[in-house]
Each structure stands twice: as structure tokens, then as C-alpha cells.
C-alpha positions as CSV (number, residue, x, y, z in Angstrom):
1,X,6.4,267.7,111.6
2,X,8.3,269.7,113.7
3,X,5.7,271.9,115.5
4,X,7.5,275.2,116.9
5,X,6.5,275.9,120.4
6,X,6.8,279.4,122.5
7,X,5.5,280.8,125.6
8,X,5.5,284.0,127.1
9,X,6.8,284.1,129.8
10,X,3.8,283.8,132.6
11,X,2.4,280.9,130.6
12,X,5.5,278.2,130.6
13,X,4.2,276.5,133.1
14,X,0.7,276.0,131.2
15,X,2.7,274.4,127.8
16,X,4.8,272.2,129.5
17,X,1.2,271.1,131.5
18,X,-0.2,270.9,128.0
19,X,3.2,269.1,126.3
20,X,2.9,266.6,129.1
21,X,-1.7,265.5,128.2
22,X,-0.2,265.1,124.9
23,X,3.1,263.7,125.1
24,X,1.5,260.8,123.7
25,X,0.4,261.9,120.2
26,X,3.6,263.8,120.3
27,X,5.7,260.3,120.4
28,X,3.3,257.9,117.5
29,X,3.1,261.3,115.8
30,X,7.0,261.2,115.3
31,X,6.7,265.2,116.2
32,X,9.7,266.8,116.4
33,X,10.1,270.4,118.9
34,X,11.7,273.4,118.2
35,X,11.2,276.3,120.8
36,X,12.9,279.5,121.7
37,X,15.4,279.5,124.6
38,X,13.7,279.8,128.2
39,X,10.4,278.0,126.8
40,X,12.9,275.0,124.9
41,X,14.7,274.5,128.8
42,X,11.9,274.7,130.2
43,X,10.0,271.9,128.2
44,X,14.0,269.8,128.1
45,X,13.5,269.8,131.4
46,X,10.3,268.0,131.8
47,X,11.3,265.1,129.6
48,X,11.1,266.6,125.1
49,X,13.7,266.5,122.7
50,X,13.4,269.6,121.4
51,X,16.1,272.4,119.5
52,X,16.3,275.2,120.9
53,X,16.8,278.8,119.5
54,X,17.6,281.7,120.9
55,X,15.3,283.6,123.4
56,X,12.3,285.1,122.1
57,X,13.2,288.8,123.2
58,X,16.9,288.0,121.1
59,X,15.3,286.4,118.0
60,X,14.2,283.6,118.6
61,X,11.0,284.5,117.7
62,X,12.5,286.0,113.8
63,X,14.1,282.4,114.5
64,X,10.7,280.5,114.1
65,X,9.3,282.8,111.9
66,X,12.4,282.1,109.5
67,X,11.7,278.6,110.0
68,X,7.6,279.0,109.5
69,X,9.1,280.7,105.6
70,X,11.7,278.0,104.3
71,X,8.3,275.4,104.3
72,X,9.8,273.6,107.6
73,X,8.0,274.5,110.6
74,X,4.2,273.0,110.2
75,X,2.6,274.2,112.8
76,X,2.7,276.6,115.6
77,X,1.8,277.1,119.2
78,X,2.7,280.5,121.2
79,X,1.0,280.0,124.6
80,X,0.7,284.5,124.7
81,X,0.2,286.4,127.4
82,X,-2.0,289.7,126.9
83,X,-1.5,291.1,130.1
84,X,1.3,291.7,129.8
85,X,4.2,294.2,127.7
86,X,6.9,292.1,125.8
87,X,9.8,294.8,124.0
88,X,10.2,292.1,120.8
89,X,5.6,292.2,119.7
90,X,7.5,293.4,116.4
91,X,8.2,290.1,116.1
92,X,5.9,287.6,117.2
93,X,3.7,289.9,114.9
94,X,5.7,289.0,112.2
95,X,5.9,285.2,113.2
96,X,1.8,285.5,113.8
97,X,2.1,287.2,109.3
98,X,4.2,284.7,108.0
99,X,2.3,281.7,109.9
100,X,-1.0,283.5,107.5
101,X,0.7,284.6,104.9
102,X,2.4,280.7,104.6
103,X,-0.3,278.7,105.5
104,X,0.7,277.6,108.8
105,X,-1.9,276.6,112.7
106,X,-1.2,278.7,114.0
107,X,-2.5,278.7,118.5
108,X,-1.9,280.7,121.1
109,X,-4.2,279.7,123.8
110,X,-4.1,276.0,124.7
111,X,-8.3,275.9,123.5
112,X,-7.1,276.0,120.4
113,X,-4.2,274.2,120.5
114,X,-5.8,271.7,121.7
115,X,-8.3,271.0,118.5
116,X,-4.5,271.5,116.8
117,X,-3.7,268.5,118.4
118,X,-7.0,266.7,117.7
119,X,-6.6,267.0,114.5
120,X,-3.4,264.9,113.7
């Protein structure tokens, strides 16, 4: 199973903490992680194997959206920072729309992500 992980700058530490808390599930279920560039860099530094794509503003969100549309990605964990402006917001909205179109679970905060992980 492939899970995409994305985190806005103010949420990257929270994403790493979340993954550390769920490390055993990720390893037991043999989850493949794919991420946007900077998030992936931090996640890799924490000891996770992750395929890094472009940074979100440079097209990484669109790359993950394409993976959703192609049926390669089965879940998206996107820790968004709703209090900041993001120049790549159209890509973010496209990703969210494609998750809905293709019925792919999408968590935009840790509480929802925890529920999805429990479902694995």
C-alpha cells in the first residue's frame, strides 16, 4: 500500500512525530511512503524510507495528485496549515478533489490521520 505524506512548513515536525508514533503499523503493513520534497527530507532524516518527489510549490502536490489519479496511491496524509497562505493552493485543491473523485482516503490533520491508521 502506498501512502502519500505532505506537510506544510509549520506542520512538518508534527508529521515526523505522527510517523514515529505509527512506525510499527507502517513497518508491519509494509507501507510504501511517497512525499513532497522537503517533507520527505525531514521524514528520511527521522529514519523512514520514502520516495521524494518535487517540493509542493514546485509541483510535488500535482505529482501526488497524478499518483492518486493513476491508482498508485491509496491514502494521503496532508497536514495543512490553514492559518498560512500558500502560493500553490490550486494544486492543493486539485489533490483534494482527486482524492474525492477516486475515493482515496485523505487526512488533513493528525486526528483524522490517527483514525485512518487505526483502520489499517
